C-alpha positions in Angstrom: -12.2 2.3 -6.2 -11.5 -1.1 -7.2 -7.7 -2.9 -7.8 -7.0 -4.4 -10.9 -5.4 -7.6 -10.9 -4.3 -9.7 -13.5 -3.7 -13.8 -13.1 -1.7 -15.9 -15.7 -3.2 -18.6 -16.8 -2.8 -21.8 -18.8 -4.8 -22.1 -22.3 -5.4 -24.4 -24.6 -6.7 -23.8 -28.6 -9.6 -26.6 -29.1 -9.8 -27.6 -32.8 -11.8 -29.4 -35.5 -11.2 -29.6 -39.2 -13.2 -27.4 -41.1 -14.5 -27.9 -44.7 -12.5 -25.4 -47.0 -15.7 -23.2 -47.5 -17.0 -23.0 -43.8 -16.1 -20.1 -41.6 -13.4 -20.6 -38.8 -14.5 -19.6 -35.1 -11.3 -20.7 -32.8 -12.5 -22.4 -29.4 -10.6 -22.7 -26.4 -10.7 -24.1 -23.0 -8.8 -22.5 -20.4 -7.7 -22.8 -16.3 -7.1 -19.3 -15.3 -6.5 -19.7 -12.0 -5.5 -23.2 -10.1 -6.4 -21.7 -6.2 -3.0 -21.5 -5.2 -0.4 -18.9 -4.3 0.4 -16.3 -6.6 4.3 -14.7 -6.0 5.4 -11.1 -6.8 9.0 -9.4 -6.4 7.5 -6.7 -5.1 4.8 -8.2 -2.3 5.9 -9.5 1.1 3.2 -11.4 1.2 2.3 -14.3 -1.5 -1.3 -13.8 -2.5 -4.4 -16.4 -2.9 -7.7 -15.4 -4.4 -11.2 -16.6 -2.9 -12.8 -17.9 -5.6 -16.1 -18.2 -3.7 -16.1 -14.1 -3.3 -15.5 -13.8 -7.7 -18.3 -12.2 -9.4 -18.4 -14.0 -12.8 -20.2 -12.3 -15.4 -21.9 -14.3 -17.8 -19.8 -13.2 -21.1 -15.6 -12.6 -20.6 -14.4 -10.6 -22.9 -11.0 -11.7 -24.8 -8.7 -8.9 -25.7 -5.1 -8.5 -27.0 -2.5 -7.3 -24.3 -4.8 -6.1 -21.5 -5.8 -3.5 -24.2 -9.0 -2.2 -23.7 -9.8 -0.1 -27.1 -12.3 -1.5 -29.7 -9.3 -2.6 -32.4 -7.7 -5.3 -29.7 -11.3 -7.2 -28.8 -11.1 -10.7 -30.0 -14.2 -12.1 -29.0 -15.5 -13.8 -25.6 -15.9 -16.4 -23.4 -17.8 -18.1 -20.6 -16.2 -18.9 -17.3 -16.9 -21.1 -14.1 -15.7 -22.2 -11.0 -14.9 -25.4 -10.6 -12.9 -27.9 -8.3 -11.3 -24.9 -6.4 -10.5 -23.5 -10.2 -11.1 -20.9 -12.7 -12.1 -22.3 -15.3 -12.8 -20.6 -19.0 -14.6 -21.2 -22.3 -14.5 -19.2 -25.1 -14.6 -18.2 -28.9 -12.5 -15.5 -31.3 -15.0 -13.8 -33.0 -13.7 -10.4 -33.9 -12.9 -9.8 -38.0 -9.3 -7.9 -37.3 -5.7 -7.8 -38.5 -5.4 -8.5 -34.6 -7.4 -11.2 -34.6 -6.6 -12.9 -37.5 -2.4 -12.8 -36.8 -3.5 -14.2 -33.3 -5.3 -17.1 -35.0 -3.0 -17.3 -38.2 0.1 -17.7 -35.7 -1.2 -20.2 -33.5 -1.9 -23.0 -36.6 1.7 -22.3 -37.6 2.5 -23.6 -33.9 2.8 -20.3 -32.0 2.6 -20.6 -28.1 0.3 -18.0 -27.3 0.0 -16.8 -23.5 -2.7 -15.6 -21.8 -3.7 -13.4 -18.3 -7.1 -12.7 -16.5 -7.5 -10.1 -15.0 -10.2 -8.8 -12.4 -11.0 -6.0 -10.1 -9.9 -6.6 -6.3 -13.1 -5.3 -4.6 -11.6 -6.7 -0.9 -8.6 -8.6 0.8 -7.1 -9.0 4.0 -4.1 -10.1 5.4 -3.5 -13.5 7.3 -0.4 -12.8 10.1 2.5 -16.0 10.0 1.5 -18.3 12.5 -2.1 -17.9 11.4 -3.9 -20.5 9.1 -6.8 -19.7 6.2 -8.5 -22.7 3.6 -9.2 -20.9 0.7 -10.4 -22.7 -2.7 -10.6 -25.9 -0.3 -6.9 -25.5 0.6 -5.4 -24.5 3.5 -2.5 -21.6 3.6 0.3 -20.5 6.4 0.1 -17.0 7.1 1.8 -14.7 6.2 -0.3 -14.4 2.8 -2.6 -12.1 1.6 -6.3 -13.1 0.7 -8.7 -11.3 -1.7 -11.9 -11.6 -0.5 -13.7 -9.6 -2.8 -13.3 -9.7 -7.1 -14.7 -9.1 -10.4 -13.6 -11.0 -13.2 -13.2 -8.8 -15.7 -11.4 -9.7 -19.0 -9.5 -12.5 -20.8 -6.0 -11.4 -21.9 -4.1 -13.2 -25.1 -0.4 -12.3 -24.6 2.7 -12.8 -26.7 4.5 -13.4 -23.3 2.9 -14.0 -20.0 4.7 -13.4 -16.5 3.7 -17.4 -15.9 6.0 -19.0 -18.5 4.0 -22.2 -18.1 1.1 -20.8 -20.2 0.8 -22.0 -23.8 -1.9 -21.8 -26.9 -2.1 -24.6 -29.5 -3.9 -22.6 -32.1 -6.2 -24.5 -34.7 -9.9 -23.9 -36.1 -13.1 -24.7 -35.6 -16.3 -23.8 -37.9 -19.3 -21.7 -37.3 -21.3 -25.3 -38.2 -19.3 -28.2 -38.5 -19.6 -30.2 -41.6 -20.2 -33.9 -41.4 -17.0 -36.0 -43.0 -18.4 -38.5 -45.9 -16.9 -41.7 -45.9 -14.6 -40.6 -49.8 -13.0 -37.9 -48.0 -9.6 -38.2 -47.7 -7.8 -37.7 -44.3 -5.1 -34.7 -44.9 -2.1 -33.4 -42.6 -4.9 -30.8 -41.5 -7.5 -32.9 -40.6 -5.1 -34.7 -38.2 -4.1 -33.3 -34.9 -1.8 -30.5 -34.4 2.2 -31.2 -35.0 1.3 -34.7 -36.5 2.5 -35.0 -40.2 0.2 -37.9 -42.5 3.1 -39.8 -43.2 2.9 -40.8 -39.0 -0.1 -42.4 -39.7 0.7 -45.0 -42.1 -2.2 -47.1 -40.7 -4.7 -44.7 -41.7 -6.6 -44.5 -45.2 -4.4 -42.2 -47.6 -7.6 -42.7 -50.3 -11.0 -43.4 -50.8 -12.8 -45.8 -48.4 -14.2 -49.2 -49.9 -18.0 -49.2 -49.6 -17.5 -52.3 -48.1 -15.4 -51.6 -45.5 -16.5 -50.9 -42.2 -17.6 -47.1 -42.0 -14.5 -45.5 -40.3 -15.8 -42.2 -38.5 -12.4 -40.2 -39.0 -14.2 -36.9 -37.1 -15.0 -38.7 -33.8 -11.2 -40.0 -33.5 -9.9 -36.7 -34.5 -12.2 -34.9 -31.8 -11.5 -37.4 -29.6 -7.2 -37.5 -30.2 -8.0 -33.7 -29.7 -9.8 -33.9 -25.9 -7.0 -36.3 -24.9 -4.1 -34.0 -25.7 -6.0 -31.4 -24.0 -6.7 -33.0 -21.0 -2.8 -34.2 -21.0 -1.7 -30.6 -21.9 -3.8 -28.7 -19.2 -2.7 -31.7 -16.2 1.0 -30.6 -17.3 0.1 -27.0 -17.0 -1.3 -27.5 -13.7 1.1 -29.9 -12.4 4.0 -27.2 -13.0 3.3 -23.8 -12.5 1.9 -21.8 -9.4 -0.5 -18.8 -11.2 1.3 -15.3 -10.6 -0.2 -11.8 -10.8 0.3 -10.3 -14.3 0.3 -6.9 -15.2 -0.2 -5.9 -18.8 2.0 -3.1 -20.6 -1.5 -1.4 -21.2 -3.1 -0.3 -18.3 -5.7 3.0 -18.4 -6.3 3.0 -14.8 -2.6 3.2 -13.3 -1.3 7.0 -13.0 2.0 6.9 -14.7 3.4 9.5 -12.4 2.7 7.6 -9.3 4.2 4.5 -10.9 7.5 6.4 -11.4 7.0 7.8 -8.2 6.8 3.7 -6.6 9.9 2.9 -9.0 11.8 5.4 -6.8 10.5 4.6 -3.4 11.4 0.9 -4.4 14.5 1.7 -5.7 15.6 3.9 -2.6 14.7 1.4 -0.3 11.2 3.0 1.5 10.4 0.7 4.4 6.5 0.1 3.8 6.3 1.0 0.5 3.1 -1.4 -0.2 1.2 1.1 2.2 2.1 4.2 0.1 0.9 2.7 -3.1 -2.3 1.0 -4.5 -0.9 -3.0 -5.8 -1.7 -2.4 -9.4 0.7 1.0 -9.2 3.4 -1.4 -7.5 3.3 -4.3 -10.3 3.5 -2.0 -12.9 6.3 -0.1 -11.2 8.3 -3.3 -10.9 7.6 -4.5 -14.4 8.2 -1.3 -16.1 11.1 0.7 -13.5 12.8 -1.9 -11.8 16.4 -0.7 -10.4 15.5 3.2 -11.5 18.3 5.6 -11.0 18.0 9.4 -10.5 19.5 10.1 -14.2 16.5 7.8 -15.5 14.1 9.4 -14.6 15.3 12.8 -15.8 15.8 11.5 -18.7 12.4 9.9 -19.2 11.2 13.5 -18.2 13.0 15.3 -20.4 12.5 13.0 -23.4 8.7 13.4 -22.9 9.1 17.0 -23.5 10.8 17.0 -26.6 14.9 16.1 -25.8 16.6 14.1 -28.1 20.4 14.1 -26.8 22.4 11.7 -25.1 21.1 8.6 -23.0 23.6 9.3 -19.9 24.2 12.7 -18.4 28.1 12.4 -18.1 28.6 16.4 -18.5 27.7 19.8 -17.4 26.1 20.9 -21.0 23.8 17.6 -21.3 22.7 18.2 -17.7 21.5 21.7 -18.7 20.2 20.5 -21.0 18.6 17.2 -19.8 17.3 19.9 -16.4 15.8 22.9 -19.1 13.7 20.0 -20.9 12.3 18.1 -17.7 11.8 21.0 -16.1 9.5 22.7 -19.0 6.5 21.0 -17.7 5.4 20.3 -14.0 5.9 16.5 -14.1 9.2 15.8 -13.2 8.8 18.6 -10.2 5.7 16.6 -9.0 7.3 13.0 -9.3 10.3 13.9 -7.1 8.7 16.2 -4.7 6.0 13.5 -3.7 9.5 10.6 -4.0 11.1 13.5 -1.5 8.3 14.1 0.8 7.8 10.1 1.5 11.2 9.8 2.5 11.3 12.9 4.6 7.7 11.4 6.1 10.1 8.3 6.6 12.4 10.5 8.5 9.9 12.5 10.3 8.4 9.8 12.1 11.7 7.9 13.3 11.8 10.3 15.9 9.6 10.0 19.6 6.2 11.9 19.1 5.4 11.7 23.1 4.3 15.4 22.7 1.3 13.8 21.0 0.4 11.9 23.9 -0.3 14.8 26.3 -1.0 17.5 24.0 -4.0 18.4 22.1 -3.6 19.6 18.5 -5.4 22.5 16.8 -5.1 24.1 13.4 -4.0 27.7 12.9 -4.9 29.5 9.7 -2.1 32.1 10.0 1.1 33.7 11.6 -1.1 36.0 14.0 -0.8 35.4 17.9 -4.1 33.3 18.9 -5.4 34.3 22.2 -7.0 30.7 23.7 -9.5 30.9 26.3 -10.8 27.8 28.5 -14.0 28.2 30.2 -13.9 27.5 33.8 -16.6 27.2 36.4 -19.8 28.7 36.4 -21.9 26.0 34.7 -23.0 23.8 37.6 -26.9 23.8 37.2 -29.4 25.5 39.2 -32.6 24.5 40.4 -35.4 25.9 38.1 -37.7 28.1 40.0 -41.9 28.4 39.6 -41.0 30.9 37.4 -39.1 28.5 34.7 -36.1 30.9 34.1 -32.4 29.5 33.8 -29.5 31.4 34.8 -27.3 32.2 32.2 -23.6 31.1 33.1 -21.1 33.3 34.8 -17.7 31.6 33.9 -13.8 33.1 34.4 -11.2 31.8 32.2 -8.3 30.8 32.0 -6.2 32.7 28.5 -3.2 31.4 26.9 -1.4 32.5 23.7 -0.4 30.5 20.9 1.3 31.4 17.5 2.7 29.7 14.8 6.5 30.0 13.1 7.9 28.5 10.2 11.1 26.5 10.6 13.0 25.4 7.4 16.5 23.7 6.2 17.3 23.5 2.1 19.1 20.8 0.4 20.2 20.1 -2.8 20.7 17.5 -6.0 24.4 18.6 -6.9 25.4 18.3 -10.3 27.9 15.6 -8.8 24.7 13.4 -7.5 23.1 13.5 -10.8 26.0 12.5 -13.0 26.8 9.9 -10.3 23.5 8.7 -11.1 23.3 9.0 -6.4 20.1 7.9 -5.9 21.2 8.1 -1.9 20.8 12.1 -2.7 17.1 11.4 -3.0 16.4 9.2 -0.3 18.9 9.9 2.3 19.0 13.5 2.3 14.9 14.1 3.2 15.2 11.4 5.5 17.6 13.6 7.3 15.2 16.6 6.5 12.5 15.2 8.1 14.2 14.2 11.0 15.4 17.7 11.6 12.0 18.6 11.2 10.8 16.5 14.2 13.5 17.1 16.6 12.8 20.6 16.1 9.3 20.1 17.4 10.0 18.0 20.0 12.5 20.8 21.1 10.3 23.5 21.2 7.6 21.6 22.8 9.5 20.4 25.1 11.0 23.1 25.9 8.2 25.0 26.2 6.9 22.6 28.7 9.8 22.2 31.5 9.9 26.5 31.4 8.8 27.3 34.9 7.5 23.4 35.3 7.5 23.9 39.0 4.7 27.0 39.4 3.0 25.9 35.9 1.1 22.7 36.8 -0.2 21.5 40.5 2.9 20.3 42.3 3.6 18.6 45.8 6.3 20.6 47.3 9.9 18.8 46.3 10.8 15.9 48.6 13.0 12.8 48.8 9.9 10.8 49.6 8.5 11.7 46.2 10.5 9.6 44.3 8.6 7.3 41.5 7.6 4.4 43.9 4.4 2.5 44.7 4.0 4.5 48.1 4.5 8.1 46.2 2.5 7.2 43.1 -0.1 6.2 45.8 0.4 9.4 47.2 0.5 11.7 43.9 -3.2 9.7 43.0 -4.5 11.1 46.0 -3.4 14.7 45.7 -4.3 14.5 42.2 -8.0 13.2 42.8 -8.3 16.2 45.2 -8.1 18.4 42.7 -10.7 21.0 42.5 -11.7 23.6 39.5 -11.5 27.3 40.0 -15.0 27.4 41.8 -13.8 25.2 44.3 -16.0 22.1 42.9 -13.6 18.9 42.5 -12.2 18.6 39.2 -13.4 14.7 38.5 -11.1 13.7 36.2 -9.0 10.6 36.5 -5.8 10.5 35.6 -4.4 8.5 32.6 -0.8 8.8 32.1 2.5 8.4 34.0 4.6 10.4 32.3 8.6 9.7 33.1 12.7 10.8 32.2 14.2 7.5 30.5 15.8 7.2 34.3 12.5 6.1 35.9 10.9 4.4 32.9 11.8 1.0 33.6 11.0 1.2 37.2 7.5 2.7 36.2 6.6 0.1 33.3 7.3 -2.4 36.4 4.8 -0.7 39.0 2.3 -0.9 36.0 3.4 -4.8 34.7 3.2 -6.3 38.0 0.5 -7.3 40.0 2.5 -8.7 43.6 5.0 -6.2 45.1 7.8 -7.9 47.3 8.7 -6.3 50.4 12.3 -6.4 52.2 13.7 -9.0 54.2 11.5 -11.9 53.2 8.3 -10.0 53.9 5.6 -11.7 52.4 4.4 -9.6 48.8 1.7 -7.4 48.7 -1.0 -6.5 46.0 0.0 -3.7 43.7 -3.8 -2.1 43.3 -3.1 0.2 40.5 -1.4 -2.3 38.0 -2.2 -1.4 34.7 -3.7 1.4 35.7 -1.9 4.4 33.9 -0.1 4.7 30.7 3.7 4.9 31.1 5.2 7.8 28.6 8.8 8.7 28.8 10.8 11.3 27.0 14.0 11.7 26.3 13.8 15.3 26.4 12.8 15.2 29.8 15.7 16.1 31.7 15.4 15.5 35.0 16.0 11.8 36.1 13.9 12.1 39.6 10.7 13.9 38.5 8.0 13.0 36.7 4.3 13.4 36.5 0.6 12.3 36.4 -1.1 13.7 33.9 -4.7 13.6 32.5 -5.6 12.4 29.1 -5.7 15.9 26.8 -8.8 14.3 25.4 -10.1 15.8 29.1 -7.7 17.8 29.9 -4.8 19.0 28.0 -0.8 19.3 29.6 0.5 21.1 26.4 -1.2 23.1 23.5 0.4 22.5 19.4 -1.1 24.5 16.3 0.0 23.6 13.0 -0.8 26.1 10.5 -4.2 24.6 8.3 -3.4 21.4 10.0 -0.6 20.3 8.7 1.1 17.8 10.9 4.3 17.2 8.8 6.7 19.4 7.0 6.4 20.3 3.9 8.9 19.6 0.9 8.7 22.0 -2.3 11.8 21.5 -5.0 12.7 23.2 -8.7 15.9 23.6 -11.1 18.4 25.1 -9.4 19.1 29.0 -9.9 21.1 29.4 -13.0 24.4 29.9 -11.3 24.4 26.2 -9.6 23.5 23.0 -11.5 21.2 20.9 -9.8 17.8 20.5 -8.2 17.1 22.5 -5.1 15.1 20.9 -2.3 13.5 22.8 0.8 11.6 21.4 3.9 9.7 23.7 5.9 7.0 23.4 9.1 4.8 25.9 10.4 4.1 25.1 14.0 3.5 26.7 17.8 3.2 25.3 21.0 1.8 26.3 24.3 1.1 25.4 28.0 -2.3 23.5 28.3 -4.4 23.6 31.9 -2.6 23.8 35.1 -4.7 20.8 36.6 -4.0 18.8 33.3 -0.3 17.7 35.1 0.5 16.6 38.3 4.2 17.2 38.9 6.5 15.3 41.9 9.8 16.0 42.5 12.7 15.1 45.0 14.8 18.3 44.8 
């Protein structure tokens, strides 16, 4: 699905004075987009639209205020790309009250503004330090380039995002009538804003037949063209185009807009990755600086609440909560917002466990017996009879059971009356962090339990301390491992798992192409440089023990099961019970862990 995009633009209405009986057909010329940067308060990068990638229909609809209902249709126009700019010409064709008001106010000098609507089909971010050429101009990153778009409509607005847009309304005719020599030039025949008395040198009565013929229509048209060109130059020079979100945007989900507004007010990092650009734009425009009370009151009013506009006492709070929770909307909005901040807290904790594990979904809380088939699969030669022998594998059994871990929290009466948005952001972050800490605690406790015998290992000795020599030793020992049938294991280790105390040593071994000797000895080549991925966890408690592990895609050192594949905590919330004023929320996490294959990790320890 494409993302809507709207660009504020400058518009000038072209006019030709009409005969009294001629139908009025207002026309306009518009510089829709000048090819430059568009800046928005909610966007980290400025935006530039690649006009070479814009699809332009033969006729572009003209509507009022980005309203796509039939009563808001004003007319249509023709657009083109010229000189790295988007230009449009069009006519107001509708005979509705809205169209009549647009033209009438324009005739009286009202300065309409305009906005172009388009669908974004593809875009990319050019990082800082890079340069990109778009629309014949160079732009320094960071900048977001809209590579593909579809021009959809042009809107006439009372107020656009770009204050430099201006519309000067006059009227044309469906069929221009030539002006006769004996026609007097009145104020309405002159360019807009110029009174007849300002032109004392022009004839105010019938033109004598002996005098040269004066083409007043041509003079007037030339003046209009010159004024138009001057206005367009001023508009283009004084403004930078800006994305504009109309107040009526049927494609944007109001719930998502409210969620985005809460996340923006709460300072959610990377909020632009959680919501589409049109949703962020609408949230920035309609709900900038929204608070906890605002959300509850909006939901309550949509369900019939007509009380005070601020929550300052328990009676009002009870009434607001009752109305707000009479439908599921507020619960959905708060739960979704709560979940995003919970996820932020969850992902802030290390996830090294995922680097040595295979993850599998489980459907319930029953104990699952996992079987890894070993041996018995070596091919046999097929005899003349063509019969193939069945495999006779041994198996290695292990059990895995998901358990539930949970914690509750509340938005209290005091939080709501104080309009404390932090209660909606900081608390779920801590609950998310708590879920990740619990997963790590359960995982590493299982990994370290009976670790000396659960995995392949070399007898503890001082010479096992992490160094190039001991690492070479571990590599050789790992490569000699056998499968249960006595065949070479045939798996190459990929991960160097170390505690924090050995992380720098491991990084030096993997990052240095030369190893310097002692007492001035010449350095030697480090043949293992870059061969293994260094993985370190704060949960590894021995400062002198390290492991050489296989990739979990080959042999997993551990297995982790998540109920229904849900790898992050789930959040639920509702109005608190009758004896408590507030909103209760709970986060719960269903998972289980078990050891993987004993040959997946090779243990090296000094004691």
